[in-house]
C-alpha positions as CSV (number, residue, x, y, z in Angstrom):
1,M,14.0,26.2,17.7
2,G,13.6,27.2,14.1
3,V,15.2,24.0,12.8
4,V,12.8,21.9,14.9
5,L,9.9,23.8,13.5
6,L,11.1,23.3,10.0
7,L,11.5,19.5,10.6
8,V,7.9,19.3,12.0
9,L,6.5,21.2,9.1
10,A,8.4,19.0,6.7
11,A,7.0,15.9,8.3
12,L,3.4,17.0,8.2
13,P,2.7,16.1,4.5
14,A,4.0,12.6,5.1
15,L,1.9,12.2,8.3
16,A,-1.2,13.5,6.5
17,Q,-0.6,11.0,3.6
18,T,-0.2,8.1,6.1
19,L,-3.4,9.0,7.9
20,A,-5.3,9.3,4.6
21,Q,-3.9,5.9,3.5
22,Q,-5.2,4.3,6.7
23,D,-8.8,4.6,5.5
24,E,-8.0,3.2,2.0
25,P,-8.4,-0.6,1.4
26,P,-5.2,-2.5,0.5
27,T,-4.2,-2.4,-3.2
28,T,-3.9,-5.5,-5.3
29,E,-0.1,-5.2,-4.9
30,D,-0.5,-5.0,-1.1
31,E,-2.7,-8.1,-1.2
32,N,-0.1,-9.9,-3.2
33,T,2.6,-8.9,-0.7
34,A,0.4,-10.3,2.1
35,Y,-0.1,-13.5,0.2
36,C,3.6,-14.0,-0.4
37,L,4.3,-13.2,3.2
38,G,2.2,-16.2,4.1
39,V,3.7,-18.4,1.5
40,N,7.3,-17.7,2.6
41,R,6.4,-18.0,6.2
42,Q,5.1,-21.5,5.5
43,L,8.1,-22.4,3.4
44,A,10.6,-21.2,6.0
45,E,8.8,-23.5,8.5
46,R,9.0,-26.4,6.1
47,F,12.7,-26.0,5.6
48,R,13.1,-25.8,9.4
49,Q,11.3,-29.1,9.7
50,M,13.5,-30.7,7.0
51,Q,16.5,-30.1,9.2
52,L,15.0,-32.5,11.7
53,W,14.6,-35.4,9.2
54,G,16.3,-38.7,9.9
55,C,17.5,-39.9,6.5
56,G,19.4,-43.1,7.2
57,K,22.6,-44.2,5.4
58,A,21.1,-46.1,2.4
59,A,22.2,-44.9,-1.0
60,S,18.5,-44.5,-1.9
61,M,18.2,-41.8,0.8
62,Q,20.8,-39.5,-0.7
63,W,18.1,-37.2,-1.9
64,C,17.0,-36.9,1.8
65,R,20.5,-36.1,3.0
66,D,21.0,-33.5,0.2
67,A,17.7,-31.9,1.1
68,K,18.5,-31.8,4.8
69,A,21.9,-30.3,4.1
70,S,20.5,-27.5,1.9
71,A,17.6,-26.8,4.3
72,P,19.3,-24.3,6.6
73,D,20.3,-22.0,3.7
74,A,16.9,-22.3,2.1
75,M,15.2,-21.5,5.5
76,R,17.3,-18.4,6.0
77,A,16.5,-17.2,2.4
78,R,12.8,-17.6,3.1
79,E,13.1,-15.9,6.5
80,R,14.7,-12.9,4.8
81,L,11.8,-12.8,2.4
82,V,9.3,-13.0,5.2
83,I,11.0,-10.0,6.9
84,R,11.1,-8.0,3.6
85,F,7.4,-8.6,2.9
86,A,6.4,-7.8,6.5
87,N,8.6,-4.6,6.4
88,E,6.9,-3.6,3.2
89,L,3.4,-3.9,4.7
90,T,4.6,-2.2,7.9
91,R,6.2,0.7,5.9
92,K,2.9,1.3,4.2
93,G,1.1,1.2,7.6
94,L,-1.0,-1.7,6.5
95,L,-0.4,-3.6,9.8
96,D,-1.1,-0.7,12.1
97,V,-3.8,-1.2,14.7
98,E,-5.3,2.2,13.7
99,R,-6.3,0.7,10.3
100,P,-10.0,-0.3,10.0
101,P,-10.5,-3.8,11.4
102,E,-12.0,-5.1,8.2
103,F,-8.8,-4.1,6.3
104,R,-6.6,-5.8,8.9
105,A,-8.8,-8.9,8.9
106,K,-8.7,-9.1,5.1
107,L,-4.8,-8.9,5.1
108,T,-4.7,-11.5,7.8
109,S,-6.9,-13.8,5.8
110,I,-4.8,-13.3,2.7
111,V,-1.6,-14.2,4.7
112,A,-3.3,-17.3,5.9
113,D,-4.4,-18.2,2.3
114,G,-0.7,-18.0,1.2
115,S,0.4,-20.3,4.1
116,T,-2.4,-22.7,3.2
117,D,-1.5,-22.8,-0.5
118,A,2.1,-23.4,0.3
119,A,1.2,-26.2,2.7
120,Q,-1.1,-27.8,0.1
121,C,1.4,-27.5,-2.7
122,F,4.3,-28.9,-0.6
123,N,2.6,-31.3,1.7
124,P,4.4,-34.1,3.5
125,K,2.4,-36.8,1.9
126,G,3.4,-35.7,-1.6
127,D,-0.2,-35.1,-2.7
128,K,0.4,-31.9,-4.7
129,D,-2.6,-29.6,-5.0
130,E,-1.9,-28.3,-8.5
131,P,-4.3,-25.2,-8.2
132,A,-2.5,-24.2,-5.0
133,C,0.9,-24.6,-6.7
134,E,-0.2,-22.4,-9.6
135,R,-1.4,-19.7,-7.2
136,L,2.1,-19.7,-5.7
137,Q,3.6,-18.6,-9.0
138,R,2.4,-15.0,-8.4
139,C,5.0,-14.7,-5.7
140,E,8.0,-15.1,-8.1
141,E,7.9,-11.5,-9.3
142,A,7.1,-10.2,-5.8
143,E,10.0,-12.0,-4.3
144,Q,12.4,-10.5,-6.9
145,R,10.9,-7.1,-6.2
146,V,11.4,-7.2,-2.4
147,G,14.7,-9.1,-2.7
148,E,16.5,-6.2,-4.3
């Protein structure tokens, strides 16, 4: 009984900290994590779609066959990043339903912004949106941080 009481008392400070954090808005780092979650979610989907390409046998389509062959590994790498970013937000309690609705809505919007930027930078028509591509650069450091 004494051990259980000690465990409960030891957990109280962490619980109090978590409850206090629920009323705080997401930090800039949290927002960047949410953005990169959206980016990688979109890129994983893009690599999944690449696996469905029909490339043909012509020598000029070798780039397509190469891209299609590397797509499964690239998709799995992006999926791992999606999981890591989502776990980081979950670990901080930022996706909890107890969070104020405006904070959850803000994070959801930021995730959607990341997905949109990735789609605009790597769109199927090849019309690259340069500002969107530049915004994606902020994920490079975040991907290294969560990839460790």
